[in-house]
Each structure stands twice: as C-alpha cells, then as structure tokens.
N, C-alpha and C positions, 0 to 999 in steps of 0.2 A: 789532268783534261776537264773542259766544261760538260755538266751532263745534259740532260733533256731538257727539252725548251729555255736553254741559257743557264739550268741550275748549276752552279760551282759545287765541286765536290764536298759534303758534308760529313763528317762525324756523327754516326746515330749508335744506339745500343744493341743496334741490328747489323752494325756492319756500316761500312763507308756507302754513301749513296750510289754510288758509281758500280757499286758490286751487289746491288740488290737484284736487279734483272738476273746477273750471272748466276743465280742462285737457286734458279728455278729447278725443280727436280725433272729428271726425264719422264716424258709421259711412258706408262707402260701398266702394265697389271701387278706387276712386282712390287710397287710402292703402295702401302698402306693408306686407304683415305685417311685416316687422325693424321697421319704424318704429313702427307700434301696438303691438307689443311692449314696445320701448322706452320708448315713451310709458308704458305701464303698469306696466312696472319700473320707474323714476323715482319715480313718483307712490307706486307703494310703500313705496318706501326712504325717501321725506319722511313718510309715515304714520307707520313705523316709529319714526323721530326724534320726530316731534310725540306720538306715544301714549306712548312710554317717557319723555318727559319729564314727562309729567303723571301717569303710572301706572307700580307695579311691574310688571318685565318679568314676572312670574308672574300678574299679574292681566291682562295684554295678550292678546287673544284675535283669532286672524285676522278675526271679524264686525268686530270695532272696526275693523281695516287696513283691510279692505272699506267698510265707513261713512265712513272719513276721506278715503279716496283715491278714492271713485268705482269703483274696481274691482270687477267681477265676482268672487263666492266661485270661478267656475271657472275664470277666467281666472288668480286667483291660485294655483291649485293646478296651473296649466300652466306657469306660471314658478319656484314653490317648491315645495318637496314638504312643508313644514313652516314653521311660526313660525321655529323656531330657522334654517332654511336662510337664510329673510329676514332674520333679525336679523343674520346674520354675513355676509348680501351687503350690507349696510347699513354694517357695520362695515368691512369691505374697500374700499368707496368710500371712506370718510371717511378712513381711514389710511394707502389709498394716495393720496390727495391730500396728506396731512400728510407723507409722506415725499418725494413729487414736489417740492411747496414747499419742504423742507428743502433737499434736492438741487439744486433751482435757486439758493437762497443760498449753498450752497456753490459752483457752477459760476460764478456771478456775482460771487464775491469777489476784487477784485483781488490780495489775500494769496496765499501759497503755502497757507494753510489757512483756513478758515471762521472768522470771529470768534464765540468762545462767546456773547457780549453777542449778536449779531445771530440766532444761532439759537436761544435761550431766546427771548428777547423776541419771536421770529417765532412761535415755538411758543403762548407765554402770548397773543400778537396774535390767533392762529386761534381759540384758545378764547374770546376776548372777543367773538369776531365771531360764533361761531355755538356758543352755551353748549348748546342743546341737543344736538346732535350730538355735542360732546365729552363731555356727562352721559351719553349713551349709551357712548361706548367708554371713558370712566373710571369710571362706576359702574355702570350698567346691565349692563353687560358680564359683572362680578363674580357677579351672581347668575343670569346666564343659562346657567350651564353649565360645563364642561369646556373647550368648544372655543371659546368667544369668550374666558375668560381667558387661555389659552394665546397666542389672537393679540394679547391686550393685552400679555403679556409679550415676545412678539416683537417688539412696535412700539418697547416700550421699550429693548430691546437695540439695534435699527437704529439709534433716534435716538440712544442714547448711543453708538454708534460715532462718530455725526460731533462730539457734543460732545468728546470725546474726541481726536478728530483735530485740532479747534479749539484745545483748550487745547494740545498739542504746539506749537501755532507761537507760544505766549506764552513769553519765557523763564522758566526754570526752572521749567517747569508739563510738560515732555516726563515719560515715562514713567510716566503715572497708569495702576494696576492697571486691567485691564476691568472687574474686579469694583466698584469705588469708583465707576467713570463711571458703569455702570448702577446702582449705589446712589444717587448724586447725582440723577439723571434720576427715578428712582422716589419721593424725597423732595420733588421738584418736583411730581410727578403726584398725591401724596397731599394736597399742599397744594392743590391744585386739587379735589381729591376729597369734600374738605371742604367747600368752597364750594359746589361744584356739587350737593352732594348735598342741602344746605342750602338750593339756589336763593338763595345768597347771590352774587349775578354782578355787583351793580354796581361792587365794587371791583376785579374783576380786571384791569382795564388798568392799576393803577398797580402791578401786583405784578412784570409782566416785568424791571423795570430792577432793582429791587430782588434779584428771584431770580437775574438772569444777576450782579449785581455779586456776589452769594454764591459762586455757580460758580466764577468768575476768582479769588475769595480763598483758593479751597481748593489749594494745593502738593500734588504729589505727595509721597508719604511718603519719607523717608529711609532707609528698609528695610522688611524684612518684620516683621510684628507677631507678638508673641512672648504668645499668649494662656495664661493661666494654666492648666495640664494639670489635669484633674479626674479623681478615679481612679472607674473603673467598678464598680459592683457587680457581686459574682459570682453566677452565678444562684441558689446558694444563700442567698445573703444576703437577709435582709428587714428592710426599715423597720420605722419606728414605723407603727403604723395610722393610716389618714388621718381626719379629724376626724368624717366621714360615718360612722365604725363608732360613734360616742356620741351623734350630735345626730340626731335623726329627719328634721329638716327637711334638713341637709344630704346624708344619705341620697339623698333624692328627687332633690336638686339633682344628683348627681352623677350619678344613673341618668339623669336627664333629658338632661344633659350627653352621657353616654356614647349614649343613643339618637340624638341630634341629629347627632354626630360619625359614625354609620353609616350613617342616614337620609337626613340635612338635614332641616333646620328644618322646611320646607313639609310633608314627610311624616310627620312624627313625630306621635305620638298620645298623647294620655292615658291610654291603653289600654296602650300602649306602655311610657311611663315607670313605671307601678303595677306591672306585670311586671318590670321591669328592676331596682326598688327592692323588690319583693316586699312590694307593700303593697296595699290595696284602693284603686279610683280614690275613694272617699269619704275615704278618708285624705290622696290628693294632695290634694281641696279644702278640706280642713281648713285645710290649710298654704298652698295658692294658688289665686287665682280662675281661673285659667286658662293655656295655653300662654304667653303673653304674659308674664304675671305672673313664670312659675317661669324665662324667660329673664332677665328684670330680674334677678330675685335670684340666679341662677346667675353672672351677669356680676358683681353687686354683692358676693358674695360672694368668687369667686374674686379679684377685684381685691383686697377687704380681705387677704385670705391674702399677696397679692403683695405689698402695701404693708407688711404685717408683717415679709415677708422682708427688706424693701430698706430699714426703718426704723433697727433696730438696727446693719446695716454702714455708714449715715452716720454713727449717733452716734460710730461706733468711730472714724471717720475724717474729723472734722470740717471738716478744711483740704478748700480749693476749689484746685484742680479735680479732688482726689482721690475727695473724695465723689462724682463724678459716674460714676468709674469702678467703684467698689466696688458702687453704687446699680445700676448696668447689671448689674454680675456678679451681682448677688441676684436679678435678675429674671429674667435668663437662667436661673440655677440653678432658682429657681421654675418655670420652663416644661419644661425636663428633668425635673422630680422631677415634674412634674403633666400628663402628656402629653395627656390628655383635655381639662382645662381651657385648655391652651397652643392646642390644636388649635380649641376652641369662641372663644377668645377674637382670634387672631391669623389664622384662617383664615375658619370658616363665617360671622363675624359679616357678612363681606363679601358671601358669599350671600345674606345675610338681610336686608342695606340699610344705607343710614346711619343709620337710627335705632338699629341695634342697634350699629353702629360710634360713634355717641356715646354710648350707656349704656357701652361698654367704655373710653373713653376717660376718664370720669370718675377711675378710678383713677388712669390716668396724670398727668391733672392735679394730682391729691394728690401724687403723686411729684415732678413739676418743682415744686409748689410749697416743698415740703421743701427741696428743692434750692436753689431761689432762696432761701430765708432764710437758707441757711450761706452763699451768694453777696453777700445784702444786707451780710450781718455783716463781709464783706471788703469791701465797694465794688466789687465789680467787674462788675455788671450793665450799668454802662451802657456796656459796651464790646459789649454784644451787641445786634445788630437781631433784635427779634421773631421776622420773619420767616426769618430764617437758624436760631432756636431750633426754631421750626414745622418748616420744611425739615430739620433736622437728625432733629427727632422721628419724621419720614416715613422717613427713611433708616432710622432705627431697627427702624419697623412693618416695611418692606418687606423688610430683612432676615431680621427672624424669620419672615414670610410664606413666604418662598423656602426657608428650612432645614424649619420645621414642616409645610408643606405636602408635602414629599418625603419626611417621615419622618427629616428628618438631624437629629435633636436632639441628637447628641452633637458637631455642627458649631456649636452654640449658643454654645459658647466663644468663638468666632470673632467673635463682634458686639460684643461692648464695647470691643474695641481699637479696630475699624474706627469705630465712633460715636463713642468720644471724642476719637480723632484728626479726625474732620469736626466735631466740635463747636468745637475748641480750635487748630487750625491756622489759621484765617484770623487767631486774635487774638492767640496767643504765638508764633507762628512754625514752623517745619515741626519741626524738630530737638525743640523742649520739649516737642511736643505728642505726639511719637513715643514720648519717652520715657516720659511719661505714659501715653500707650495702653498700650505694651508691659509696664507695671508697674515 
C-alpha cells in the first residue's frame, strides 16, 4: 500500500518503509534510554533511504523523515543537528556495511588474494539487494553537498584498493596503478549510477558477472603513458572571442553557466543570470522559458560545440582505434579551453541530478555513434561487450570529474591515454593498447 505523503513501500536496510512507524517502542520506564535512542535512530535512517528513493535530496525535509519514521521532531533534533547530519549518518552505516562485507570476502577467501570476480559481483549483488540504499550513496550523495560527495570518493578509494589487491593475485596482473584501479571502480559505479538514477533496477543482478569479467580482462599497462603535451597560453595571449560575443542567446547561456558554477543550480535565479549576461529579465524570457530550459539549452549548446571539436579530428584520422584517441583528445581540449562549461557538464550536473546527467550524455552518445560508424566500417564492434564500453565511458567521466572538480584542467591531457588503454587492452592486448594510448 502507498505510504505517507504518497510514498510507495521502499525496502531499506532497517526494514520496509511501511513498517518503520510500527517499530516504535512502547513508552514506559522499562525501556532503557539507549535502546529507545537506537530504535529512533534506525527508523530515521530507514526513512532517509525511503524518502530520497522517491524525492531529490533538496526536496527532502525533516518533516518528511519525521512522518515516515514516526519519530518526533524533538527527538530528531536530539539525535541529529540537521538533515545533512542524518544523511551522512545513513551513508556511513550503509558504506560501512559494504566495506565490512568486502573485507569479510577477503578474509574468507582461501587464496592469498581476494578474487576480483568475487569482490565485484558481491558489490553489485549488494546494490541489487538494496537499490534504494545504493541510490542514496551513489546518486543522491552527489546532490547533497561536499561532505557526502567526499565520503563517496573515499569509499571508492577503499574498495578499489581491495580490487587492486585481487588483481595482483592473477598472473600478469600485478602492478596495476592505483589511479587506474580507482578509475575502474568509478566506471562500475557510473554504470550503476545510470540505472539507479533512472530507477532501472530490474537487470542489476545480471551486471555482476559481466562487469567482473571486464575488470579481470584489463592487464596493467607495460609502461607509463605519454600524453601529448599542450602549449600553455601566456598570460598576455588572447584566443579568439567565444561564440557568446556574437550570439545573444549564447551570451545568456554563458552567463547562466557562470552563475550556476559559482552558486549552484538550486540557488541560481533568473535575476542572477540577467545581471551576469547584462540583459533584462524580459530578454531572458524571450529566449528561454525558465531556468530548467536554460539548463537544457546550455548542455545542448556546449555539447554541440564539443562534438564539433571532435568530429574534424576523427575525420582526419579515420582508422580504428586511432580515431578514439584523437576524439578523446579533442573532447579534453574543449574542456580545458571552456572551463565554465567543463564544470557545468562534468561536475555540477551530478549535483543537479540524474535528469541533468541524461541531458549531458546526449552529446556523449553522438560522439560514441560517430566512433561506432568508424568501427563498423572496419567490422571490429563484435569484439566489444556493450557493458565494457559503458564502463569505459564511465571511467572517462570519472577521470574528468576528479580533475575538473579540483581545478586541475592542465591535467586533462592525462585522461585520453588512460581511457584509450582501458578501452582496447582487453581486446588487442596490453602492449598494442599501450602503444596506441601513448600516441
């Protein structure tokens, strides 16, 4: 049956959402205070999982949590300072349990090192068993502020260390670089992000073996990568004017992107955008219906410009797989040249939510289609598992995120070799993939 404020029954690690209120302890002097507090805390954590499974974090309120859990507002604030503290506590419980189960798998493994197959499949199985809890940690956390995002990154680092240890137990797989192991797990996480964000959970169980096969198929690179160096512009050197200098709508979109990067999408107002673009609000509404329409247009316009940067590079190098390398270089060059759009596309979209990520990914899909046409002409697509391709694209997005989020645009040149290697090493071998990745 439907729950409170129209909430459907959601499975949480602390019981189904419809049973949380029923788990209230009977009032009386016989219940120890610490037992009552633990009961209230668990019901609130379950409510956080249930509510954020149905509503964005920004729209989740303490009143929602109180209503679903049956815990009073007074008791809530005795346990947590605010909504964020409750969210972080919920994350900590879930991720701590994931880490413990992963470590148990390591301790119980009869081999010297844990099986990467076992670790990856256990991770995916946990997501499949508790999709709402996984969604909180892997989707909602990115829109809940800096502290939840940092906790997700820490969890990926911890789990990737186990995966890396497992790979070292496989012949010819020792020496996997730490960043590569973290990127591999990030790719898996983004495959799951896309499904959890769209509430597509019916096929999660089948992903485990395919993703673990992909992980095991990647050998460590035979040497360091050599990214093509790019000349930095001197401080007095100016490039050509941006498109916004000539097209009024583009000027509005650039102003919109700048404000969103500075203040966040939720806090951005039309008045802010109009002031930044030096236009009236009436002029804004002549071009865009509202803030959401401007977001869609900004992602569409920047995606089209990014695609335009990649297409000529691919046409100049039509042979597969060299076309992949030059396409990735062109995409990263666009990001380095357009830091505002880079941050909007590769960082802020996750704070906005899965719908914005899906809008962002339209351009990515067009780039993939362009490269697939080159591959099809050489009849090589049959060698690639679509899940492996999706995971490799997830690695690309994860590597962009870490560099752009920390302001390391100069390090974007490191991304194409890493992604090219991950994409081709399972198919053509480590040595050949490393040669192509190093240019």
